[in-house]
C-alpha positions as CSV (number, residue, x, y, z in Angstrom):
1,X,16.0,-8.9,-7.4
2,X,14.3,-10.1,-10.5
3,X,15.5,-9.3,-14.0
4,X,14.0,-8.7,-17.4
5,X,14.9,-12.3,-18.3
6,X,12.9,-13.5,-15.3
7,X,9.8,-11.5,-16.4
8,X,10.3,-12.9,-19.9
9,X,10.5,-16.4,-18.7
10,X,7.3,-16.2,-16.7
11,X,5.3,-14.3,-19.4
12,X,6.4,-16.5,-22.3
13,X,5.3,-19.6,-20.4
14,X,1.7,-18.4,-20.4
15,X,-0.5,-19.4,-23.4
16,X,-1.2,-16.9,-26.1
17,X,1.5,-14.5,-24.9
18,X,3.7,-12.7,-27.4
19,X,6.6,-10.3,-26.8
20,X,6.9,-7.0,-28.5
21,X,9.3,-4.1,-28.5
22,X,7.3,-0.9,-28.7
23,X,9.0,2.5,-28.4
24,X,12.0,0.9,-26.7
25,X,9.8,-0.9,-24.2
26,X,9.4,-4.6,-23.8
27,X,5.7,-5.5,-23.7
28,X,3.9,-8.8,-23.3
29,X,0.5,-9.2,-24.6
30,X,-2.3,-11.5,-25.6
31,X,-3.7,-10.5,-28.9
32,X,-3.7,-6.7,-28.8
33,X,-4.0,-6.4,-25.1
34,X,-0.8,-5.6,-23.1
35,X,-0.7,-7.2,-19.7
36,X,2.9,-6.5,-18.7
37,X,5.3,-3.8,-19.8
38,X,8.8,-2.8,-18.7
39,X,10.1,0.7,-18.4
40,X,12.8,1.8,-20.8
41,X,15.4,1.4,-18.1
42,X,13.8,-1.9,-17.0
43,X,13.5,-0.9,-13.4
44,X,9.7,-0.7,-13.3
45,X,7.1,-3.2,-14.5
46,X,3.6,-2.1,-15.3
47,X,0.9,-4.8,-15.1
48,X,-2.8,-5.3,-15.5
49,X,-4.5,-4.8,-12.2
50,X,-8.1,-3.9,-11.3
51,X,-8.6,-0.1,-11.2
52,X,-10.8,-0.2,-8.2
53,X,-8.1,-2.0,-6.1
54,X,-4.9,-0.2,-7.2
55,X,-5.1,2.7,-4.7
56,X,-5.2,0.2,-1.8
57,X,-2.3,-1.8,-3.3
58,X,-0.2,1.4,-3.7
59,X,-1.1,2.6,-0.2
60,X,-0.2,-0.8,1.3
61,X,3.4,-0.5,0.1
62,X,4.2,2.8,-1.6
63,X,7.9,2.0,-1.7
64,X,7.2,-0.9,-4.0
65,X,4.0,-0.1,-5.9
66,X,3.2,3.1,-7.9
67,X,0.1,4.4,-9.6
68,X,0.2,4.4,-13.4
69,X,1.5,7.4,-15.3
70,X,-1.3,9.9,-15.9
71,X,-2.0,8.7,-19.5
72,X,-2.5,5.1,-18.3
73,X,-4.8,5.9,-15.4
74,X,-7.9,5.1,-17.4
75,X,-6.6,1.5,-17.8
76,X,-6.5,-1.4,-15.3
77,X,-2.9,-0.8,-14.6
78,X,-0.4,-0.3,-11.8
79,X,3.5,-0.4,-11.6
80,X,6.0,-2.1,-9.3
81,X,9.7,-1.6,-8.8
82,X,11.4,-4.8,-10.0
83,X,14.1,-4.5,-7.4
84,X,11.5,-5.2,-4.7
85,X,10.3,-8.5,-6.1
86,X,11.3,-12.1,-5.7
87,X,10.8,-14.7,-8.3
88,X,7.7,-16.3,-6.6
89,X,5.9,-12.9,-6.3
90,X,6.9,-12.0,-9.8
91,X,5.3,-15.2,-11.1
92,X,2.1,-14.5,-9.1
93,X,1.8,-10.9,-10.4
94,X,2.5,-11.7,-14.0
95,X,0.1,-14.7,-14.0
96,X,-2.7,-12.7,-12.3
97,X,-2.2,-9.9,-14.9
98,X,-2.4,-12.5,-17.7
99,X,-5.6,-14.0,-16.2
100,X,-7.2,-10.6,-16.6
101,X,-6.8,-10.6,-20.4
102,X,-7.3,-14.2,-21.5
103,X,-10.7,-16.0,-21.8
104,X,-11.6,-17.7,-18.5
105,X,-11.5,-21.1,-20.1
106,X,-7.8,-20.6,-21.2
107,X,-6.9,-19.5,-17.7
108,X,-8.7,-22.4,-16.2
109,X,-7.0,-24.9,-18.5
110,X,-3.6,-23.5,-17.7
111,X,-4.0,-23.0,-14.0
112,X,-6.1,-26.0,-13.3
113,X,-9.1,-24.1,-12.0
């Protein structure tokens, strides 16, 4: 099981990321765009994910992935239970979410694309 510290370690290793505490929730963002957010109890992690693909992701493993709360449905967003993730999968999810919000050249320079 991954922890908040694991999420922090991955997110803060990505260029342009800043950490913020907003309404008792830890959020990681690039500029003003949030790409990862932890629930207040730190059991769920919301992350940037294409809207058109999220229903398929949730349907593929509903015990792990959840749709966003109703107020977040208009965003490219989905949630995952942290207890179901390993460190490798966490790194992939956070990095993919980050790639959605940074300029392509920044992602390419960091990821070697």
